[in-house]
Each structure stands twice: as C-alpha cells, then as structure tokens.
C-alpha positions as CSV (number, residue, x, y, z in Angstrom):
1,X,-139.4,18.4,113.3
2,X,-141.2,16.3,115.8
3,X,-142.6,18.1,118.9
4,X,-145.1,16.5,121.4
5,X,-148.0,18.6,122.3
6,X,-150.7,17.6,124.7
7,X,-153.1,20.0,122.9
8,X,-153.3,20.7,119.2
9,X,-155.7,23.3,117.8
10,X,-153.8,24.1,114.5
11,X,-156.2,21.9,112.6
12,X,-158.7,19.3,113.9
13,X,-158.7,19.4,117.7
14,X,-156.4,16.7,119.2
15,X,-155.6,16.0,122.8
16,X,-152.7,13.5,123.7
17,X,-153.1,11.8,127.0
18,X,-150.6,9.7,129.0
19,X,-151.6,6.7,126.9
20,X,-152.3,8.2,123.5
21,X,-155.1,10.3,121.9
22,X,-158.1,11.1,124.1
23,X,-161.5,10.3,122.8
24,X,-163.4,13.6,123.3
25,X,-167.3,13.9,123.5
26,X,-169.6,15.6,121.2
27,X,-169.6,18.9,119.4
28,X,-170.3,21.0,122.5
29,X,-167.4,19.6,124.5
30,X,-165.1,20.2,121.5
31,X,-166.3,23.7,121.0
32,X,-165.7,24.4,124.6
33,X,-162.2,23.0,124.7
34,X,-161.2,24.6,121.5
35,X,-162.4,28.1,122.6
36,X,-160.7,27.7,126.0
37,X,-157.5,26.6,124.3
38,X,-157.5,29.6,121.8
39,X,-157.5,31.9,124.8
40,X,-155.5,29.6,127.1
41,X,-154.5,31.0,130.5
42,X,-157.2,33.7,130.1
43,X,-160.7,33.9,131.6
44,X,-163.5,33.6,129.0
45,X,-166.9,34.8,130.0
46,X,-169.8,32.6,130.5
47,X,-171.8,34.6,127.9
48,X,-169.3,34.0,125.2
49,X,-169.1,30.3,126.0
50,X,-172.8,30.1,125.7
51,X,-172.9,31.9,122.5
52,X,-170.3,29.8,121.0
53,X,-172.1,26.5,121.9
54,X,-175.7,27.3,121.6
55,X,-175.7,30.4,119.5
56,X,-178.7,32.7,119.8
57,X,-181.1,30.1,121.1
58,X,-179.8,28.8,124.4
59,X,-182.2,26.5,126.6
60,X,-183.5,27.9,129.9
61,X,-181.1,25.4,131.7
62,X,-178.1,26.7,129.6
63,X,-175.8,27.7,132.7
64,X,-176.5,24.4,134.3
65,X,-175.7,22.5,131.0
66,X,-172.6,24.5,130.7
67,X,-171.4,23.5,134.2
68,X,-172.1,19.9,133.3
69,X,-170.1,20.3,130.2
70,X,-167.1,21.8,132.0
71,X,-167.2,19.1,134.7
72,X,-167.3,16.3,132.1
73,X,-164.2,17.8,130.4
74,X,-162.4,18.0,133.7
75,X,-163.1,14.6,134.4
76,X,-162.1,13.5,131.0
77,X,-158.7,15.3,131.0
78,X,-157.8,14.2,134.5
79,X,-158.6,10.5,133.6
80,X,-156.3,10.8,130.7
81,X,-153.5,12.2,132.6
82,X,-153.4,15.6,130.9
83,X,-151.4,18.3,132.6
84,X,-154.1,21.1,132.3
85,X,-156.6,22.4,134.9
86,X,-160.0,24.2,134.1
87,X,-160.5,26.9,136.6
88,X,-163.9,28.4,137.6
89,X,-163.8,32.2,138.0
90,X,-166.7,34.6,139.0
91,X,-167.0,35.7,135.3
92,X,-166.3,32.5,133.4
93,X,-163.7,29.7,133.0
94,X,-160.1,29.5,132.2
95,X,-157.8,26.6,131.0
96,X,-154.3,26.6,132.4
97,X,-151.9,25.1,130.1
98,X,-148.1,25.3,130.0
99,X,-147.0,26.9,126.7
100,X,-144.9,23.8,125.8
101,X,-148.0,21.7,125.7
102,X,-150.1,23.7,123.3
103,X,-149.2,23.8,119.5
104,X,-150.7,27.3,119.2
105,X,-148.3,28.8,121.9
106,X,-145.3,27.0,120.1
107,X,-146.4,28.5,116.9
108,X,-146.4,32.0,118.3
109,X,-143.1,31.6,120.1
110,X,-141.5,30.3,116.8
111,X,-143.1,33.2,114.8
112,X,-141.6,35.8,117.3
113,X,-138.1,34.3,117.1
114,X,-138.4,34.1,113.3
115,X,-139.2,37.8,113.0
116,X,-136.6,38.8,115.4
117,X,-134.0,36.9,113.3
118,X,-135.2,38.7,110.3
119,X,-134.9,42.0,111.9
120,X,-131.4,41.2,112.9
121,X,-130.4,40.2,109.3
122,X,-130.3,36.6,109.8
123,X,-132.5,35.4,107.0
124,X,-131.2,31.8,107.0
125,X,-132.1,31.4,110.7
126,X,-135.4,33.2,110.1
127,X,-136.4,30.9,107.3
128,X,-135.8,27.8,109.4
129,X,-137.9,29.1,112.2
130,X,-140.8,30.1,109.8
131,X,-140.7,26.6,108.4
132,X,-140.9,25.0,111.9
133,X,-143.8,27.3,112.8
134,X,-145.8,26.4,109.7
135,X,-145.2,22.8,109.9
136,X,-147.2,22.7,113.1
137,X,-150.4,23.3,111.2
138,X,-152.6,20.4,110.1
139,X,-155.6,22.3,108.7
140,X,-157.8,25.4,109.7
141,X,-158.4,26.1,113.4
142,X,-161.8,24.8,114.4
143,X,-162.1,22.5,111.5
144,X,-165.4,20.5,111.6
145,X,-166.9,22.4,114.5
146,X,-170.2,24.2,114.0
147,X,-169.9,27.5,115.9
148,X,-169.9,31.0,114.4
149,X,-168.3,32.6,117.3
150,X,-165.5,30.1,117.3
151,X,-164.9,30.7,113.6
152,X,-164.6,34.4,114.5
153,X,-162.0,33.8,117.1
154,X,-160.1,31.3,115.0
155,X,-160.0,34.0,112.1
156,X,-157.3,35.8,113.8
157,X,-155.1,32.7,114.2
158,X,-155.7,31.7,110.7
159,X,-154.7,35.1,109.5
160,X,-151.5,34.8,111.6
161,X,-150.7,31.7,109.6
162,X,-151.2,33.5,106.2
163,X,-149.0,36.4,107.4
164,X,-146.3,33.9,108.4
165,X,-146.5,32.2,105.1
166,X,-146.1,35.6,103.3
167,X,-143.2,36.7,105.5
168,X,-141.3,33.2,104.9
169,X,-142.0,33.5,101.1
170,X,-140.7,37.0,101.1
171,X,-137.4,36.1,102.8
172,X,-137.0,33.1,100.4
173,X,-137.4,35.5,97.4
174,X,-134.9,37.9,99.0
175,X,-132.5,35.1,99.2
176,X,-133.0,34.2,95.5
177,X,-134.7,30.8,96.1
178,X,-137.6,31.6,93.6
179,X,-137.2,28.2,91.9
180,X,-137.1,26.2,95.1
181,X,-140.4,27.8,96.5
182,X,-142.5,27.6,93.4
183,X,-144.2,24.5,94.3
184,X,-145.0,25.5,97.9
185,X,-146.1,29.0,96.7
186,X,-148.4,27.5,94.0
187,X,-150.1,25.4,96.6
188,X,-150.7,28.4,99.0
189,X,-152.3,30.4,96.1
190,X,-154.4,27.4,95.3
191,X,-155.5,27.2,98.9
192,X,-156.0,31.0,99.3
193,X,-157.1,32.3,95.9
194,X,-158.1,35.7,97.1
195,X,-154.9,36.5,98.9
196,X,-153.4,39.0,96.5
197,X,-150.1,39.3,98.2
198,X,-149.4,35.5,97.6
199,X,-150.5,35.9,94.0
200,X,-148.0,38.7,93.7
201,X,-145.3,36.7,95.1
202,X,-146.0,33.8,92.8
203,X,-145.9,36.2,89.7
204,X,-142.5,37.4,90.9
205,X,-141.2,33.9,91.4
206,X,-142.4,32.7,88.1
207,X,-140.9,35.7,86.3
208,X,-137.6,35.4,88.0
209,X,-137.6,31.6,87.0
210,X,-137.9,32.7,83.2
211,X,-141.7,31.6,83.1
212,X,-143.2,34.9,81.9
213,X,-146.3,33.6,80.3
214,X,-147.1,31.6,83.6
215,X,-146.5,34.8,85.6
216,X,-149.0,36.7,83.3
217,X,-151.5,33.9,83.5
218,X,-151.5,34.0,87.3
219,X,-152.6,37.7,86.9
220,X,-155.2,37.0,84.5
221,X,-156.7,34.2,86.6
222,X,-156.6,36.4,89.7
223,X,-158.4,39.3,88.0
224,X,-161.1,37.1,86.6
225,X,-161.5,35.4,90.1
226,X,-161.7,38.8,91.8
227,X,-164.3,40.1,89.2
228,X,-166.4,37.1,89.2
229,X,-166.5,36.3,93.0
230,X,-166.1,39.7,94.6
231,X,-166.8,42.3,92.0
232,X,-163.5,43.8,92.5
233,X,-160.4,44.8,90.3
234,X,-156.8,43.6,91.4
235,X,-154.8,45.9,93.7
236,X,-152.6,48.6,92.4
237,X,-149.5,46.5,93.3
238,X,-150.8,43.5,91.4
239,X,-151.5,45.7,88.4
240,X,-148.1,47.3,88.6
241,X,-146.5,43.9,88.6
242,X,-148.2,43.0,85.4
243,X,-147.2,46.3,83.8
244,X,-143.5,45.8,84.7
245,X,-143.5,42.3,83.3
246,X,-145.2,43.3,80.1
247,X,-142.5,46.2,79.9
248,X,-139.8,43.5,80.3
249,X,-138.3,45.0,83.4
250,X,-135.4,43.2,85.1
251,X,-136.1,40.7,88.0
252,X,-134.3,43.1,90.2
253,X,-136.6,46.0,89.4
254,X,-139.8,43.7,90.0
255,X,-138.4,42.7,93.5
256,X,-139.0,46.4,94.5
257,X,-142.7,46.1,94.1
258,X,-142.9,43.8,97.0
259,X,-143.6,45.7,100.2
260,X,-142.3,43.9,103.3
261,X,-145.1,43.0,105.8
262,X,-145.2,45.3,108.8
263,X,-144.1,42.3,111.0
264,X,-141.0,42.0,109.1
265,X,-139.7,45.6,108.8
266,X,-140.4,48.5,111.1
267,X,-138.2,50.6,109.0
268,X,-140.4,50.1,105.9
269,X,-143.6,50.5,107.9
270,X,-142.2,54.0,108.9
271,X,-141.6,55.2,105.4
272,X,-143.6,58.1,104.4
273,X,-144.0,57.9,100.7
274,X,-143.6,55.4,97.6
275,X,-140.0,56.5,97.0
276,X,-139.0,56.1,100.7
277,X,-140.6,52.6,100.7
278,X,-138.6,51.5,97.6
279,X,-135.3,52.9,98.9
280,X,-135.9,51.0,102.3
281,X,-136.8,47.9,100.7
282,X,-133.8,48.0,98.3
283,X,-131.5,48.4,101.2
284,X,-133.2,45.6,103.2
285,X,-132.9,43.2,100.3
286,X,-129.3,44.2,100.0
287,X,-128.8,43.6,103.7
288,X,-130.5,40.2,103.6
289,X,-128.3,39.0,100.6
290,X,-125.1,40.2,102.2
291,X,-126.0,38.5,105.5
292,X,-126.6,35.3,103.7
293,X,-123.2,35.2,102.1
294,X,-121.2,36.6,105.1
295,X,-118.8,34.3,106.6
296,X,-119.7,33.0,110.1
C-alpha cells in the first residue's frame, strides 16, 4: 500500500514538502514538531513543550527561545509548501493538520475500521485493514530524539501498535493461518521479548503447526528471560499453555486459552468468570470461521 503523508511520526520524523523531504533543524525543532504532531489539532501547554525540549534545567530565556523555535519551524514549513499551520494560543501551541496528511491519524482510522469489521464478523476484511495499519510503521515513535517527556507521550502510541499486532495475529489464528504467520509472529516476539501475549500466540501457532518442541522452547526461553531480567514468573495463561501442550491437548482446546483483546470483543470483556470467557471465545472463533467461508 502506498499512501502519501506530509507528516510521518510512526518511526523517524519525516516531513514531505512540495518538492520532496524537508530538511529539519536540530534536536529541539524535531522534538517540538514531533510532540505537536502526536497531539495534532490540540493545544499543548508551554510548560510541557519546555519540559520536553529542555527537561528540568531550562535557561532563563526559555520562553523566548521557544518562540524563536516555533517561528523557525513555521517559516520552514511554509517555505516547503507544507499544508499545516502552527497556531499560538494563550496557553500554548497547536499544529493544525488534516487527518489525511498525518500517518498517525491514518493508522488510528484504519485501526478503528479493522476492529469494527472484526466485531461485525468480517475477519478477512479486518485482517487486510490491520495489515494496512501496521505497514505504516517504520520504527518506534520518537526514534533518535533525546526527550524523556516525548518518550512518555510516544509510549501510548507504541502500545497501540502492539495491541494492533496482537489483534491481527489473533484473527489470523482464528482463521487457521498459523503456518502463514509464523515468520511475522517470530519477528514480533524477537522485537518484544517481554510481551507475553505474543509469546503465547507464538506457542499456539507452533503447536498447531506440529512443532511441539519449538513451542515448549518458546515457553522455556520466555521464562528464563522474565526471571533473569525482571525477576518474574510467566503469567498463568502462559503456564496453562505449557501444561496443555505437555498434556497433548488438541489444537482446538489450546485455542481456548487465548483471551480476545478488549478492543476486539466487548462480549468477552463483559464475561464474569473463566467458564463464561471460554464459552464466549468458543462462540466467537466459530463465528469468525463461519464468516470466513460464508458465500458472498
């Protein structure tokens, strides 16, 4: 999928002007623009911008320097023919950007549509939309920028990506595509080794592909990593998956240990107990499979 965005924050900051990529200034200007774009069309207070750029030790002339930084960014975007406007408000600054011009907004819109398709039992359409949303990412938000506050703001967006990955994989597993997603899922686990839900999904995909020893190896590696790095034991769901594999349970039984993400299933989130959640998940997987083979 090829989509032109004037602003890209899902990875290293990139701005496309009328004649190609815009050469941005130093760290301060990049932090300022990234933070404005992460909260596009909303006012960001002067205090937060100062903290993001100068941390706990701003100079005495910090407000003047911030105004200079904003003015320089305005001139840069205007000269490059970028359709965005930085507005000054009594409490701070706002960048006004059409949703179609910002990759983050496009990601959020695709994610919303994907989850709506999943809720309406259209798993094939949902999978395509999830894939399109995830293809927009080129790396972590705020990559290469030295700002603790920016890292905190970006954390929520990066978590949204992980949630989308899990929802996408869950749909693929429900559609029986465990072999097709093994490579992608292995890469995600390598990139996010402490994300237990992804490890759980990889164990299930391997087991359903007839690779029992590798599924158990994922569990052992995850357990050692959690103990060594965090001093923690695996979650109950991960331990349950290992026990069921060791017991030789059928792949269908193992699929019931996967709990749908709240974003995917309001019905499952409303369940009151383990048996309720299992029954709801069993019906949801059956619904998804039925929908995937139902004639147009």
